[in-house]
N, C-alpha and C positions, 0 to 999 in steps of 0.2 A: 649719896650713893654708897651701897655696900659692895665690897670687893668679893670676887669669887672665892669660895672656901677651899677649893681643891688643890690643885697640883703645886705649882712651883712659886709660891708666894707666901708671905706671912701677914696675917691680919692681927692687930692687937687683941681683938675680941675673940676671934676663932681661927683655927689653922686651916690651911687649905688642903703638884706635879705630878708602813714605811715605804719610805721611799726605797728606790732601788739600792741606795747606799745602806739603808737599814738591813735589807736582805743580804747585802754583801758582808756587813758586819756580823750578822747572825751566822751566815754560812762559813765565814772564815773562823769564827769562834768555835762553831760546831766541829769543824775539821780538826781543831787542836786536840779534842778529846772525842773521837769518833762516837756520835751519840746513839749508836745502836745499843743503848745502855740499859734500858730500863723496863721493868715492870712498874716504872715510876707512876704511882697511883694505879689502882686496879682499872683495867679497861683500856690501857694505852695500846695494847696490841704489840708491845715490844718485848723482846726476850733479853734477859740479863746476860745470856751466854753469847749473844750475837754481837760481833764487833769488839772493839777495844775499849776497856774501861780505864780511866785514869788510875795510875799506880797509887796515888795518895787517897783514893776513895774506894777502890774495889774490895778491900778487905772487909768492909762493913756491909757489903751488898747481900741482903738476905734473899731467900726464896719464899714465895707465898703460895707454892703449890699445895693444894689441899687445905689452905687456910681461908676462912671467910675474910672478906675485906673489913678492915676496921671501920666502924661507923664514923662518919664525918659530921661535924657541926656545919650546917648550911646557913650562910648569910643570904637571906632571900632577896631577890630583886624582881621587879616587874618590868617586862619589856614595854617601852613606850613607842619607839619608832626607830627606824634606821635612816641615816643619810647615805644613800647608795652612791656608787661610783658615777652613775649617770645623772646625779642631781645637778650637775653643772657641765657646761661645755667649755673646753674639752673635758672629758671624763676624769674624775680623780684617778690617779695612778700611784698606788702604793703609798697612801698618806702616812705620815710619821708621827703627828702630834695633834692634840686638840686642847683648847682652853675655852672658858666662857667668861665674859666680862660682866661688869655690874649692870650693863644695859641689856643683858641676856642675849648677847650676840655670841654665836658659836663660831670660833675661828679654827680652821683646819689647815695644817701645814701640808701642802701638796708639792713636795720637793722635786719630784721628777719633772713636773711642769713648771718649776721655778716660781711658785706663787703661794700666796696666802688667800684662802677663800673664806668668806663670811656667810653664815646662815642665820636665819631667825631662830627663835627659841623653839619653834615647832618644826625646824629642819628645812625651811624653804630658803632657796638661794637668795642672797642679798647683794654681794659684791665680791670683788677679787682685786688683788694688786700684786705687783712684783713681776719680774721676768728673770730669765737666766742671765747671769753676768756678774760683774765684780764692782759695778758702780753703786752709788747710793740708791737704796731701794731695790737692788737686784740681788739675786741669790745664786749660790753655787753649792749644791748638795746641802740645803738646809735640813735640819732635823728637829730639834726641840723647840717648844714654845713656852712662854710664861706670860702672865698678866698681873698687874699690880692694882692697888686700890683706886688709882686714877685712870685705869683702863689703858695704861701704856702697855704695848705689846713688845715682848722680847723674843728675838729669833736667834737660835744658834746657827749661824751661817757658816757651816762646818768648813768647807774647802776654801772659803775666803778668810778663814782664821779670825773670825770676829763675831761679836754679838751686835746685832742691829736692834735699835730701839725706836718704836714708832708711837705717836700719840694716838688718842682715841679716834682720830679721823684718818688714821693710817698714814699720816705725814711723817717723814723721817725726823727723828730728834737727835740721835747720837749713834756713834759707832764705838765699840770697845774692842780694840785690837788685843788678841790673845797671843802673847809672845811665844817663840819657840822655847823648848826646855834647855837645860844646860848643855845638852849634847847637840844643840842646833836643830833638833827635830821639830818640824812645823807643827803647830797646834791643830787639834781636831775637836773643837767644842761641839758637844752633842746635846747639852742641856744646861740650864741655869736657873737660879732662883734669886729673887730680890727680897732682902730682909728690910722691911719698912722701918723697923724700930732702930736698927743700927746703921741704916743707909749703906748696906753692903750688897754687892752682887757676887754670888757664888757660882762658879763656872766649872763644869766637868770637861776635862780634856782627855778624851777616850784613848787616843793613840799613845799619849805620854803618861798615862796611868796616874793622873793627879787631879787635884782640885785647886782652883785659884780663887782667892777672895780679894775683891776690889772694894775699896771704900770710896764713898762720894757724899760727904756731909752736905755739900751745897746742892746736890742733885743737878748740877749743871752739865751740859753736853761734854765739856772737856774736864770734868772733875773726877773721873774714875782713876784711882791710883791703886796699883797692886800692893796689897798689904802682906799677904802670905801665900805660900804654896803648901799643900798637904799631899803626901803620898810618895810616888815612885813605885816601880814595879816590884812585886813580891807577894808572899803569902801571909806575912805577919800582920798583926793588927796595925791599922794605919797605912798599910800598903795596898796597892790595887793591881788587878789584872783586868784591864778594859772596863773601867767604870762607865756607866752610861747615863742613868737618869737620877734626878734629885728632887727632894721636897723638904720643906721646913716645918717644924712644929711651932706651937704658940710661944715657945721659949726661944725660938731661933735655932734650935738644934738641927743639924744637917743630917739627912738620911740619903744614902747613896747606894744604888744597886752596883755591886761589885761582881760583874757578870761571871767571869771565869773562876773567880774564887767562890762562887755560888753562895753569896751572902749579901745582906744589907749592912753597911757600916754606918754607925751613928757617931757624930762629932758635936762638940760644943760650937757656938758661933765663932769662937776663936780658932777652931780647927783641932781641938784636943780630943783624942779618941775616948769614946764612952763605952760602947759595946757593939757586938755583932748581933744581928737577927738572922736566924737560919744557918744552915750548913748544907754541904753536899749530902744528898741522900734521896731515898725513894719513899720516905714516910711523910705524913702530914707535918707541916712546919719545916720541911727541908726543900732544897731547890736543886734544879738542874741548870737552867739558864734564866735567872731572874733579870728582867730588863726594865719594865715599867713600874712606876711607883707613884702613889699619891696618898693623901690623908683626908679623913672626913672631919666633921665638926666635933665628933666625939674623941678625936685624937687617935683613931684606929689607923693602922698602916696597911695599905693595900699594895700587894706586889704581884705583878703579872709575869708568867713564864712565857718566854718567846719561842720555845721549841714546839713545832706544830702538833706533835703527838700528845702534848700535854695541854697547853693552852689554858691553864687554870689561873684564877686570881685568888691568892690566899690572903687572909686577913690576920693581923697581929695586933697586940697592944704595944705600947711604946717600950715596954720592958723586953719585948721579943717573944712573949707567950702567944702560941698559936690559938686563934679564936675560931677560925672556920674557913670555908671556901665559898666563893660566890656560886649560888645556885638558884633554881627557879622555885615557883610556888609549890611544886610537887616534891620538893626536897631533893631534886636531882642536880648534881653539880653541872655547871655550864663549861664546855670546852670551847674557847674562842679560837678563831683562825689567826693566830699570832697576835696577841694584844700588845702592839708596838708602843702604845701609850694609853694611860688611863687618867681620868680627871673627875673630881667630885665638886659640884657647885654648891652654892648657899641653899638651894632648894633640895639638897640631898639627892641630886641626880648623879648617876654614874655614867660616864662617857667612856666607851672602849673603842680605840682605833684598831680595827681588824685588818692588818696589813694585807693578808693574802687575798681578801675579797674586796679590798679598797672600800670598806664600809665603816662608818662610825655608828655604833649601836648605842642607844640611849635607854637607860633604865632608871627606875626609882628604887632607892634602897628602902626595904620594908622595915628594917630595924637597925 
């Protein structure tokens, strides 16, 4: 069996990473820097003069009055189908994450309802498991998902301060407790990635502005040992302000959306800083609220903006060079309804969790 290529896993041959709580995260973050900020991409309908702009970013805010929009390179996709909110009973309620396993099952994290829902490769309902709670197989504000080459499913069980791991039949395998930080602040895991080569689990702790790397050479249920922490709150390279999502490349390098610092940070598998992708701004290749991230088989980095008036998915190479924006066959950019999560599978399908409409949209990548 071949593993999924997309989001939060690593395959030796090819690289692969809301609920009400996502909305709260987005809303609280947006309040920090009142987002009436932008002409951010032509057609957003926002004014740069409305509201408050962050002091560290406002100096570079240009005006595009009277100027034609710069042409964008469009990375074309073809819409295949949607998994709508009413595809399951009870209805999906602000889902936060999606992955696809090697058996071509589509797994959707429906955290408000405290469950994981499985669909067939053509979007038909298959199964569901989980409920609200703190016991084994129960969830409290779950957010991120990951899958590995053995179809083990990883769940960021945020408010239970743990990662839960299930086998390919959805039976519980292990729990990895994410400890408080040095100030005794409880952890808030929002995403994770399993490095199959190094047998490492990399976890994003949103509230405590850090990454944690756990080793497990034996891959046993009790074998997860904390190896290192990366980050702390700050603006500097290697520091974070509310990191959220993660993916790995074929070399095991770690890509993290650093939401309030409006960038993607890249680290080695040992946690050493390599580079930033993007910066605050209103031009192509710049970000306002980058949240979701994944990688395709070509090693291209896809980053979704979670601000509703933007809703774009930008594409970069691994050096941080802007390649384009997701658009349709008529070369029009697509604005998604808050792309809370994105995933690309081995068949080059792009999955977009649109939180506002509780919809998972499925596309084929055209190039």
